[in-house]
TORPA-970233 format. One record per atom (N, C-alpha, C, O): atom name; x, y, z; residue in one letter; chain. Coordinates in pm, whole numbers, plus 50000, padded with zeros to 5 digits. Example, Ala and Ser with C-alpha at 12.3 -4.5 7.8 and 13.67 -1.06 7.14 Angstrom:
BEGIN
   lumti       u       v       w   tordren   semi
       N   51319   49431   50780         a      A
      CA   51230   49550   50780         a      A
       C   51320   49670   50780         a      A
       O   51424   49668   50846         a      A
       N   51285   49775   50708         s      A
      CA   51367   49894   50714         s      A
       C   51290   50003   50787         s      A
       O   51341   50114   50804         s      A
END
This chain:
BEGIN
   lumti       u       v       w   tordren   semi
       N   72434   49720   38701         m      A
      CA   72567   49704   38756         m      A
       C   72627   49844   38782         m      A
       O   72625   49930   38693         m      A
       N   72680   49866   38904         p      A
      CA   72737   49998   38934         p      A
       C   72861   50026   38851         p      A
       O   72939   49936   38818         p      A
       N   72876   50153   38817         k      A
      CA   72993   50195   38739         k      A
       C   73115   50208   38830         k      A
       O   73104   50251   38945         k      A
       N   73227   50171   38777         a      A
      CA   73353   50188   38849         a      A
       C   73387   50336   38853         a      A
       O   73355   50410   38760         a      A
       N   73450   50381   38960         p      A
      CA   73488   50522   38964         p      A
       C   73583   50556   38850         p      A
       O   73665   50475   38808         p      A
       N   73569   50677   38801         t      A
      CA   73653   50720   38689         t      A
       C   73784   50782   38736         t      A
       O   73869   50818   38655         t      A
       N   73801   50793   38865         f      A
      CA   73925   50848   38917         f      A
       C   73979   50755   39026         f      A
       O   73904   50679   39087         f      A
       N   74106   50762   39047         m      A
      CA   74168   50685   39156         m      A
       C   74200   50782   39268         m      A
       O   74255   50890   39242         m      A
       N   74167   50748   39392         p      A
      CA   74200   50838   39503         p      A
       C   74351   50855   39517         p      A
       O   74428   50762   39495         p      A
       N   74391   50972   39554         n      A
      CA   74533   51002   39574         n      A
       C   74571   50960   39716         n      A
       O   74523   51020   39812         n      A
       N   74657   50857   39732         p      A
      CA   74691   50811   39867         p      A
       C   74769   50915   39947         p      A
       O   74777   50904   40069         p      A
       N   74826   51015   39882         r      A
      CA   74903   51117   39954         r      A
       C   74816   51232   40006         r      A
       O   74862   51316   40082         r      A
       N   74692   51234   39964         r      A
      CA   74605   51345   39999         r      A
       C   74593   51364   40151         r      A
       O   74592   51478   40200         r      A
       N   74584   51255   40225         n      A
      CA   74565   51264   40370         n      A
       C   74692   51238   40449         n      A
       O   74686   51215   40569         n      A
       N   74805   51241   40383         v      A
      CA   74931   51213   40450         v      A
       C   75017   51338   40448         v      A
       O   75048   51393   40342         v      A
       N   75055   51383   40565         a      A
      CA   75148   51495   40574         a      A
       C   75289   51437   40560         a      A
       O   75338   51369   40650         a      A
       N   75353   51464   40449         l      A
      CA   75483   51402   40421         l      A
       C   75589   51434   40526         l      A
       O   75667   51345   40560         l      A
       N   75596   51556   40580         p      A
      CA   75694   51579   40687         p      A
       C   75668   51493   40811         p      A
       O   75762   51447   40875         p      A
       N   75542   51472   40843         r      A
      CA   75507   51387   40958         r      A
       C   75543   51242   40931         r      A
       O   75593   51171   41019         r      A
       N   75517   51197   40809         l      A
      CA   75553   51062   40769         l      A
       C   75705   51042   40778         l      A
       O   75752   50938   40823         l      A
       N   75780   51142   40734         a      A
      CA   75926   51136   40741         a      A
       C   75974   51131   40886         a      A
       O   76070   51062   40918         a      A
       N   75905   51205   40974         e      A
      CA   75940   51204   41117         e      A
       C   75922   51063   41175         e      A
       O   76006   51015   41251         e      A
       N   75813   50999   41140         h      A
      CA   75790   50862   41187         h      A
       C   75894   50767   41131         h      A
       O   75942   50679   41202         h      A
       N   75929   50783   41005         h      A
      CA   76030   50696   40945         h      A
       C   76164   50713   41016         h      A
       O   76231   50614   41047         h      A
       N   76204   50838   41041         r      A
      CA   76330   50863   41112         r      A
       C   76328   50797   41250         r      A
       O   76428   50739   41292         r      A
       N   76215   50806   41320         m      A
      CA   76206   50747   41453         m      A
       C   76216   50595   41445         m      A
       O   76285   50533   41527         m      A
       N   76150   50535   41350         m      A
      CA   76156   50389   41337         m      A
       C   76298   50342   41305         m      A
       O   76344   50241   41358         m      A
       N   76368   50416   41219         v      A
      CA   76507   50383   41186         v      A
       C   76595   50401   41309         v      A
       O   76684   50320   41333         v      A
       N   76571   50506   41386         r      A
      CA   76648   50531   41508         r      A
       C   76629   50416   41609         r      A
       O   76725   50368   41668         r      A
       N   76505   50374   41627         i      A
      CA   76477   50264   41719         i      A
       C   76546   50136   41673         i      A
       O   76610   50068   41753         i      A
       N   76535   50104   41544         r      A
      CA   76597   49982   41492         r      A
       C   76749   49987   41510         r      A
       O   76810   49887   41549         r      A
       N   76810   50102   41483         a      A
      CA   76956   50115   41498         a      A
       C   76996   50095   41644         a      A
       O   77097   50030   41672         a      A
       N   76918   50151   41737         f      A
      CA   76948   50132   41879         f      A
       C   76941   49985   41916         f      A
       O   77031   49932   41982         f      A
       N   76835   49918   41873         e      A
      CA   76817   49777   41908         e      A
       C   76928   49690   41850         e      A
       O   76976   49598   41916         e      A
       N   76968   49719   41727         e      A
      CA   77077   49641   41667         e      A
       C   77209   49666   41739         e      A
       O   77288   49573   41758         e      A
       N   77234   49791   41781         a      A
      CA   77355   49822   41857         a      A
       C   77351   49753   41994         a      A
       O   77453   49704   42042         a      A
       N   77234   49749   42055         a      A
      CA   77220   49682   42185         a      A
       C   77246   49532   42171         a      A
       O   77310   49473   42258         a      A
       N   77198   49471   42064         l      A
      CA   77223   49329   42042         l      A
       C   77372   49301   42020         l      A
       O   77424   49200   42067         l      A
       N   77440   49391   41949         e      A
      CA   77585   49377   41931         e      A
       C   77657   49389   42065         e      A
       O   77751   49314   42093         e      A
       N   77613   49484   42147         a      A
      CA   77673   49501   42279         a      A
       C   77650   49377   42366         a      A
       O   77737   49339   42445         a      A
       N   77534   49316   42353         l      A
      CA   77505   49193   42427         l      A
       C   77601   49083   42386         l      A
       O   77653   49011   42471         l      A
       N   77624   49069   42255         e      A
      CA   77718   48967   42206         e      A
       C   77859   48992   42256         e      A
       O   77937   48897   42271         e      A
       N   77894   49118   42282         e      A
      CA   78027   49153   42333         e      A
       C   78031   49153   42485         e      A
       O   78130   49198   42544         e      A
       N   77926   49104   42550         n      A
      CA   77916   49095   42697         n      A
       C   77924   49231   42765         n      A
       O   77975   49241   42877         n      A
       N   77874   49335   42701         l      A
      CA   77872   49468   42760         l      A
       C   77742   49496   42834         l      A
       O   77737   49584   42920         l      A
       N   77638   49422   42801         v      A
      CA   77506   49444   42862         v      A
       C   77496   49361   42989         v      A
       O   77524   49242   42990         v      A
       N   77454   49428   43097         r      A
      CA   77433   49357   43223         r      A
       C   77291   49302   43225         r      A
       O   77195   49376   43201         r      A
       N   77278   49176   43253         g      A
      CA   77145   49116   43261         g      A
       C   77090   49083   43124         g      A
       O   77163   49077   43025         g      A
       N   76960   49061   43122         a      A
      CA   76892   49023   42998         a      A
       C   76869   49145   42910         a      A
       O   76870   49259   42957         a      A
       N   76849   49119   42783         l      A
      CA   76817   49224   42687         l      A
       C   76686   49186   42619         l      A
       O   76671   49073   42571         l      A
       N   76593   49277   42616         h      A
      CA   76462   49252   42556         h      A
       C   76439   49351   42443         h      A
       O   76374   49454   42463         h      A
       N   76491   49321   42322         p      A
      CA   76475   49415   42210         p      A
       C   76331   49418   42159         p      A
       O   76253   49325   42180         p      A
       N   76299   49526   42092         s      A
      CA   76163   49544   42038         s      A
       C   76167   49553   41885         s      A
       O   76087   49625   41825         s      A
       N   76258   49481   41824         i      A
      CA   76269   49481   41678         i      A
       C   76138   49429   41619         i      A
       O   76085   49326   41661         i      A
       N   76087   49503   41522         g      A
      CA   75961   49467   41458         g      A
       C   75842   49541   41515         g      A
       O   75731   49532   41462         g      A
       N   75863   49616   41623         q      A
      CA   75754   49690   41688         q      A
       C   75775   49841   41680         q      A
       O   75708   49917   41749         q      A
       N   75868   49885   41596         e      A
      CA   75904   50026   41588         e      A
       C   75787   50116   41547         e      A
       O   75774   50226   41599         e      A
       N   75704   50069   41456         a      A
      CA   75594   50152   41406         a      A
       C   75492   50182   41514         a      A
       O   75435   50291   41519         a      A
       N   75467   50086   41601         v      A
      CA   75370   50107   41710         v      A
       C   75422   50215   41805         v      A
       O   75349   50308   41840         v      A
       N   75547   50202   41845         a      A
      CA   75605   50301   41937         a      A
       C   75606   50441   41875         a      A
       O   75571   50539   41941         a      A
       N   75645   50449   41749         s      A
      CA   75648   50578   41681         s      A
       C   75507   50635   41670         s      A
       O   75484   50751   41701         s      A
       N   75414   50552   41627         g      A
      CA   75276   50599   41608         g      A
       C   75211   50647   41736         g      A
       O   75134   50743   41734         g      A
       N   75240   50580   41847         v      A
      CA   75181   50620   41975         v      A
       C   75256   50739   42034         v      A
       O   75197   50843   42061         v      A
       N   75386   50722   42053         c      A
      CA   75461   50821   42132         c      A
       C   75483   50954   42062         c      A
       O   75489   51057   42129         c      A
       N   75497   50956   41930         l      A
      CA   75514   51084   41862         l      A
       C   75385   51166   41861         l      A
       O   75386   51283   41824         l      A
       N   75276   51104   41900         n      A
      CA   75148   51176   41905         n      A
       C   75107   51212   42048         n      A
       O   74996   51261   42070         n      A
       N   75195   51189   42143         l      A
      CA   75167   51224   42282         l      A
       C   75220   51363   42315         l      A
       O   75314   51411   42251         l      A
       N   75160   51425   42412         a      A
      CA   75210   51552   42464         a      A
       C   75324   51523   42562         a      A
       O   75339   51411   42610         a      A
       N   75403   51624   42589         r      A
      CA   75518   51609   42681         r      A
       C   75473   51556   42817         r      A
       O   75544   51476   42878         r      A
       N   75357   51601   42865         e      A
      CA   75312   51561   42998         e      A
       C   75246   51424   43003         e      A
       O   75220   51372   43111         e      A
       N   75219   51364   42888         d      A
      CA   75162   51230   42886         d      A
       C   75268   51128   42927         d      A
       O   75386   51144   42895         d      A
       N   75226   51023   42996         v      A
      CA   75322   50928   43052         v      A
       C   75289   50784   43009         v      A
       O   75209   50717   43073         v      A
       N   75351   50738   42900         p      A
      CA   75323   50601   42857         p      A
       C   75392   50497   42946         p      A
       O   75494   50525   43009         p      A
       N   75336   50381   42948         l      A
      CA   75396   50264   43012         l      A
       C   75429   50165   42902         l      A
       O   75358   50156   42802         l      A
       N   75535   50092   42920         s      A
      CA   75572   49994   42819         s      A
       C   75583   49856   42881         s      A
       O   75568   49840   43002         s      A
       N   75608   49757   42796         t      A
      CA   75626   49621   42842         t      A
       C   75773   49598   42873         t      A
       O   75852   49693   42878         t      A
       N   75809   49472   42893         h      A
      CA   75950   49440   42915         h      A
       C   76034   49470   42791         h      A
       O   76157   49470   42799         h      A
       N   75971   49496   42678         r      A
      CA   76041   49538   42557         r      A
       C   76015   49688   42538         r      A
       O   75943   49728   42446         r      A
       N   76073   49770   42623         g      A
      CA   76037   49911   42628         g      A
       C   76133   50009   42566         g      A
       O   76112   50130   42575         g      A
       N   76239   49960   42503         h      A
      CA   76335   50054   42443         h      A
       C   76268   50142   42339         h      A
       O   76296   50262   42330         h      A
       N   76180   50082   42259         d      A
      CA   76117   50155   42148         d      A
       C   76032   50271   42199         d      A
       O   76042   50382   42148         d      A
       N   75947   50246   42298         h      A
      CA   75862   50352   42352         h      A
       C   75946   50461   42419         h      A
       O   75916   50580   42408         h      A
       N   76051   50419   42489         t      A
      CA   76136   50515   42560         t      A
       C   76206   50607   42461         t      A
       O   76210   50729   42482         t      A
       N   76262   50552   42355         l      A
      CA   76326   50634   42252         l      A
       C   76224   50725   42183         l      A
       O   76251   50843   42161         l      A
       N   76108   50670   42149         a      A
      CA   76008   50748   42077         a      A
       C   75951   50860   42164         a      A
       O   75905   50961   42112         a      A
       N   75954   50844   42295         k      A
      CA   75907   50949   42385         k      A
       C   76010   51059   42399         k      A
       O   75980   51167   42450         k      A
       N   76135   51033   42355         g      A
      CA   76236   51138   42353         g      A
       C   76357   51115   42442         g      A
       O   76436   51208   42461         g      A
       N   76373   50997   42496         a      A
      CA   76488   50969   42583         a      A
       C   76618   50973   42503         a      A
       O   76620   50949   42383         a      A
       N   76725   51004   42573         d      A
      CA   76857   51010   42513         d      A
       C   76911   50869   42491         d      A
       O   76917   50789   42584         d      A
       N   76949   50838   42368         s      A
      CA   76993   50702   42335         s      A
       C   77124   50666   42405         s      A
       O   77146   50549   42437         s      A
       N   77211   50762   42428         v      A
      CA   77337   50734   42498         v      A
       C   77309   50696   42643         v      A
       O   77365   50600   42694         v      A
       N   77222   50772   42709         a      A
      CA   77185   50738   42848         a      A
       C   77115   50603   42855         a      A
       O   77134   50528   42951         a      A
       N   77036   50572   42754         m      A
      CA   76970   50441   42752         m      A
       C   77073   50329   42736         m      A
       O   77063   50226   42803         m      A
       N   77170   50347   42649         m      A
      CA   77271   50243   42630         m      A
       C   77354   50227   42758         m      A
       O   77388   50115   42796         m      A
       N   77385   50339   42823         r      A
      CA   77457   50330   42951         r      A
       C   77374   50253   43054         r      A
       O   77428   50179   43136         r      A
       N   77244   50271   43048         e      A
      CA   77155   50197   43138         e      A
       C   77166   50047   43113         e      A
       O   77172   49968   43207         e      A
       N   77168   50007   42987         l      A
      CA   77182   49866   42954         l      A
       C   77316   49810   43001         l      A
       O   77327   49692   43034         l      A
       N   77419   49897   43002         f      A
      CA   77550   49854   43047         f      A
       C   77560   49852   43199         f      A
       O   77658   49802   43255         f      A
       N   77457   49906   43267         g      A
      CA   77455   49904   43414         g      A
       C   77548   50005   43476         g      A
       O   77594   49986   43588         g      A
       N   77576   50112   43406         g      A
      CA   77674   50208   43454         g      A
       C   77619   50345   43487         g      A
       O   77502   50375   43465         g      A
       N   77708   50427   43540         a      A
      CA   77674   50565   43571         a      A
       C   77636   50637   43442         a      A
       O   77688   50607   43335         a      A
       N   77546   50731   43455         g      A
      CA   77500   50804   43338         g      A
       C   77384   50738   43268         g      A
       O   77332   50792   43170         g      A
       N   77342   50622   43316         g      A
      CA   77223   50557   43260         g      A
       C   77099   50633   43302         g      A
       O   77099   50700   43405         g      A
       N   76994   50622   43224         c      A
      CA   76874   50701   43254         c      A
       C   76807   50659   43385         c      A
       O   76723   50733   43436         c      A
       N   76842   50544   43439         c      A
      CA   76794   50502   43571         c      A
       C   76912   50477   43664         c      A
       O   76901   50400   43760         c      A
       N   77023   50540   43637         g      A
      CA   77142   50523   43719         g      A
       C   77205   50385   43708         g      A
       O   77280   50343   43796         g      A
       N   77174   50314   43600         g      A
      CA   77230   50181   43582         g      A
       C   77158   50073   43661         g      A
       O   77204   49959   43665         g      A
       N   77046   50108   43723         k      A
      CA   76975   50013   43810         k      A
       C   76857   49944   43743         k      A
       O   76815   49837   43787         k      A
       N   76801   50002   43637         g      A
      CA   76681   49947   43578         g      A
       C   76706   49845   43469         g      A
       O   76630   49750   43453         g      A
       N   76814   49865   43394         g      A
      CA   76846   49773   43286         g      A
       C   76742   49778   43175         g      A
       O   76667   49874   43162         g      A
       N   76740   49673   43096         s      A
      CA   76654   49667   42979         s      A
       C   76506   49658   43017         s      A
       O   76423   49726   42958         s      A
       N   76474   49576   43114         m      A
      CA   76334   49549   43143         m      A
       C   76262   49661   43217         m      A
       O   76140   49673   43207         m      A
       N   76334   49742   43289         h      A
      CA   76270   49846   43371         h      A
       C   76316   49986   43333         h      A
       O   76326   50074   43419         h      A
       N   76344   50007   43207         i      A
      CA   76397   50135   43161         i      A
       C   76290   50244   43173         i      A
       O   76172   50220   43147         i      A
       N   76332   50362   43212         a      A
      CA   76241   50476   43228         a      A
       C   76320   50604   43208         a      A
       O   76443   50604   43216         a      A
       N   76250   50712   43181         d      A
      CA   76312   50844   43175         d      A
       C   76206   50946   43212         d      A
       O   76130   50992   43127         d      A
       N   76200   50980   43340         f      A
      CA   76099   51073   43388         f      A
       C   76112   51210   43326         f      A
       O   76014   51284   43316         f      A
       N   76234   51247   43283         g      A
      CA   76257   51377   43223         g      A
       C   76181   51399   43093         g      A
       O   76150   51513   43058         g      A
       N   76151   51292   43022         v      A
      CA   76074   51304   42898         v      A
       C   75933   51249   42914         v      A
       O   75857   51243   42817         v      A
       N   75898   51208   43035         g      A
      CA   75764   51158   43060         g      A
       C   75746   51010   43031         g      A
       O   75633   50963   43016         g      A
       N   75856   50936   43023         m      A
      CA   75845   50791   43005         m      A
       C   75842   50728   43143         m      A
       O   75945   50714   43208         m      A
       N   75722   50692   43185         l      A
      CA   75704   50644   43323         l      A
       C   75789   50523   43352         l      A
       O   75867   50524   43446         l      A
       N   75775   50418   43272         r      A
      CA   75859   50300   43294         r      A
       C   75820   50189   43199         r      A
       O   75712   50188   43141         r      A
       N   75911   50097   43186         a      A
      CA   75880   49968   43126         a      A
       C   75854   49874   43242         a      A
       O   75906   49893   43351         a      A
       N   75773   49773   43218         n      A
      CA   75729   49687   43326         n      A
       C   75735   49542   43281         n      A
       O   75688   49507   43173         n      A
       N   75793   49457   43364         g      A
      CA   75806   49317   43329         g      A
       C   75695   49228   43380         g      A
       O   75697   49107   43355         g      A
       N   75598   49282   43451         v      A
      CA   75489   49199   43505         v      A
       C   75380   49189   43400         v      A
       O   75319   49290   43363         v      A
       N   75355   49069   43352         v      A
      CA   75258   49048   43245         v      A
       C   75119   49092   43290         v      A
       O   75070   49049   43395         v      A
       N   75056   49177   43211         g      A
      CA   74920   49221   43237         g      A
       C   74905   49330   43341         g      A
       O   74792   49367   43375         g      A
       N   75014   49384   43394         a      A
      CA   75005   49481   43502         a      A
       C   74990   49626   43455         a      A
       O   74949   49711   43533         a      A
       N   75021   49655   43329         n      A
      CA   75026   49794   43285         n      A
       C   74893   49867   43291         n      A
       O   74892   49987   43317         n      A
       N   74783   49800   43268         i      A
      CA   74654   49868   43274         i      A
       C   74629   49920   43415         i      A
       O   74589   50035   43433         i      A
       N   74652   49836   43513         a      A
      CA   74632   49878   43653         a      A
       C   74728   49991   43689         a      A
       O   74688   50086   43756         a      A
       N   74851   49980   43647         i      A
      CA   74949   50086   43676         i      A
       C   74906   50216   43608         i      A
       O   74914   50323   43669         i      A
       N   74861   50207   43483         a      A
      CA   74819   50327   43409         a      A
       C   74700   50394   43476         a      A
       O   74695   50517   43485         a      A
       N   74605   50315   43523         i      A
      CA   74488   50373   43590         i      A
       C   74531   50449   43714         i      A
       O   74476   50555   43744         i      A
       N   74627   50397   43786         g      A
      CA   74674   50464   43906         g      A
       C   74768   50579   43880         g      A
       O   74777   50672   43961         g      A
       N   74839   50576   43767         a      A
      CA   74941   50676   43741         a      A
       C   74889   50801   43671         a      A
       O   74942   50910   43693         a      A
       N   74787   50786   43588         a      A
      CA   74741   50899   43506         a      A
       C   74667   51002   43590         a      A
       O   74596   50969   43685         a      A
       N   74685   51127   43553         r      A
      CA   74607   51237   43610         r      A
       C   74496   51270   43512         r      A
       O   74502   51229   43396         r      A
       N   74396   51343   43556         p      A
      CA   74284   51374   43465         p      A
       C   74324   51453   43340         p      A
       O   74253   51446   43239         p      A
       N   74435   51526   43344         d      A
      CA   74474   51610   43231         d      A
       C   74581   51546   43142         d      A
       O   74647   51616   43065         d      A
       N   74598   51415   43150         q      A
      CA   74702   51354   43070         q      A
       C   74660   51215   43021         q      A
       O   74568   51153   43075         q      A
       N   74729   51171   42918         l      A
      CA   74711   51035   42868         l      A
       C   74817   50946   42930         l      A
       O   74928   50990   42958         l      A
       N   74781   50822   42951         c      A
      CA   74875   50724   43003         c      A
       C   74855   50594   42925         c      A
       O   74803   50497   42979         c      A
       N   74896   50593   42797         p      A
      CA   74878   50471   42720         p      A
       C   74962   50358   42777         p      A
       O   75078   50378   42814         p      A
       N   74904   50241   42785         a      A
      CA   74972   50127   42845         a      A
       C   74987   50016   42742         a      A
       O   74888   49956   42699         a      A
       N   75110   49988   42704         a      A
      CA   75134   49875   42616         a      A
       C   75111   49747   42694         a      A
       O   75136   49742   42815         a      A
       N   75064   49646   42625         r      A
      CA   75043   49519   42694         r      A
       C   75096   49406   42609         r      A
       O   75115   49421   42488         r      A
       N   75120   49293   42671         t      A
      CA   75174   49178   42600         t      A
       C   75066   49073   42584         t      A
       O   74991   49044   42676         t      A
       N   75060   49017   42465         g      A
      CA   74971   48905   42439         g      A
       C   74829   48929   42484         g      A
       O   74782   49043   42485         g      A
       N   74761   48825   42522         g      A
      CA   74624   48835   42568         g      A
       C   74614   48807   42716         g      A
       O   74517   48745   42761         g      A
       N   74712   48850   42792         h      A
      CA   74721   48815   42932         h      A
       C   74651   48913   43025         h      A
       O   74693   48931   43139         h      A
       N   74548   48974   42978         l      A
      CA   74476   49070   43060         l      A
       C   74328   49035   43053         l      A
       O   74270   49025   42945         l      A
       N   74270   49019   43168         t      A
      CA   74130   48980   43171         t      A
       C   74043   49101   43201         t      A
       O   74092   49199   43258         t      A
       N   73916   49097   43165         p      A
      CA   73825   49205   43202         p      A
       C   73819   49226   43354         p      A
       O   73797   49337   43401         p      A
       N   73837   49118   43429         e      A
      CA   73836   49130   43575         e      A
       C   73951   49215   43625         e      A
       O   73936   49291   43721         e      A
       N   74069   49201   43562         q      A
      CA   74184   49282   43602         q      A
       C   74157   49431   43578         q      A
       O   74190   49515   43661         q      A
       N   74097   49462   43465         i      A
      CA   74064   49602   43435         i      A
       C   73961   49653   43535         i      A
       O   73974   49764   43586         i      A
       N   73858   49573   43564         a      A
      CA   73755   49614   43660         a      A
       C   73814   49633   43798         a      A
       O   73779   49729   43867         a      A
       N   73903   49543   43842         d      A
      CA   73966   49557   43973         d      A
       C   74048   49685   43981         d      A
       O   74044   49755   44082         d      A
       N   74122   49715   43876         a      A
      CA   74201   49837   43876         a      A
       C   74112   49960   43882         a      A
       O   74142   50055   43954         a      A
       N   74002   49959   43808         a      A
      CA   73909   50072   43809         a      A
       C   73845   50087   43947         a      A
       O   73829   50200   43995         a      A
       N   73807   49977   44010         r      A
      CA   73749   49984   44145         r      A
       C   73848   50042   44244         r      A
       O   73811   50122   44331         r      A
       N   73973   50003   44231         t      A
      CA   74077   50056   44319         t      A
       C   74090   50206   44300         t      A
       O   74105   50279   44398         t      A
       N   74084   50252   44178         l      A
      CA   74092   50395   44148         l      A
       C   73975   50469   44212         l      A
       O   73993   50576   44271         l      A
       N   73856   50414   44199         v      A
      CA   73737   50479   44257         v      A
       C   73749   50486   44408         v      A
       O   73717   50589   44468         v      A
       N   73795   50378   44471         r      A
      CA   73810   50379   44617         r      A
       C   73915   50480   44662         r      A
       O   73901   50543   44767         r      A
       N   74020   50497   44583         a      A
      CA   74128   50587   44620         a      A
       C   74091   50734   44601         a      A
       O   74153   50821   44662         a      A
       N   73992   50763   44516         s      A
      CA   73962   50904   44489         s      A
       C   73855   50959   44579         s      A
       O   73819   51076   44567         s      A
END
C-alpha cells in the first residue's frame, strides 16, 4: 500500500496574491456595475433591454485581465463584464445604457451591443453563435481575439465556414 505524503502542498505557492487581489477587485467592480444597472432599469432609466452578466464575473476577469491592450475580445449579449474587465469607463458604459450622450457608443449600442474601441473591446454581439466567425475575421496575426459564446449553439460547420471565408479573403 502506498504511503500518504508526509507534507501538504501549500495552495498559495503558485498564486501571486497581488494578481489574485486584482481579479477580486475586478469581479467586485463588475458585480457593482451590474447591480447598479439593474436598479437603474427598475427606475426606468435604461433604454431598451438590459442583459446583466451576474455570476459570470470570474470568466471576464480571468480572460480580459490577461489580454494585451491590442487584443480585441468579443462578447455575447451579456457583455458588460468583458467590457469593464477590458478597461472601459463605467460611467460611459452606464451612459450608454441610458441611451445618452457620453455613452461609449454614443448612446446607440445599449446593453446588447456595448463596445469601447479605445480599450480594445471590439463589441458585444446578440447573434447566437456568430462570435467565432466575427473573431476569425476581426483578428490580426499579432493579436488575440477571444470570442465568448452562448450555450452550445455553435456547430463545427460554422467554425469551418468561417475559416474557409478567412482563407478565401487572404
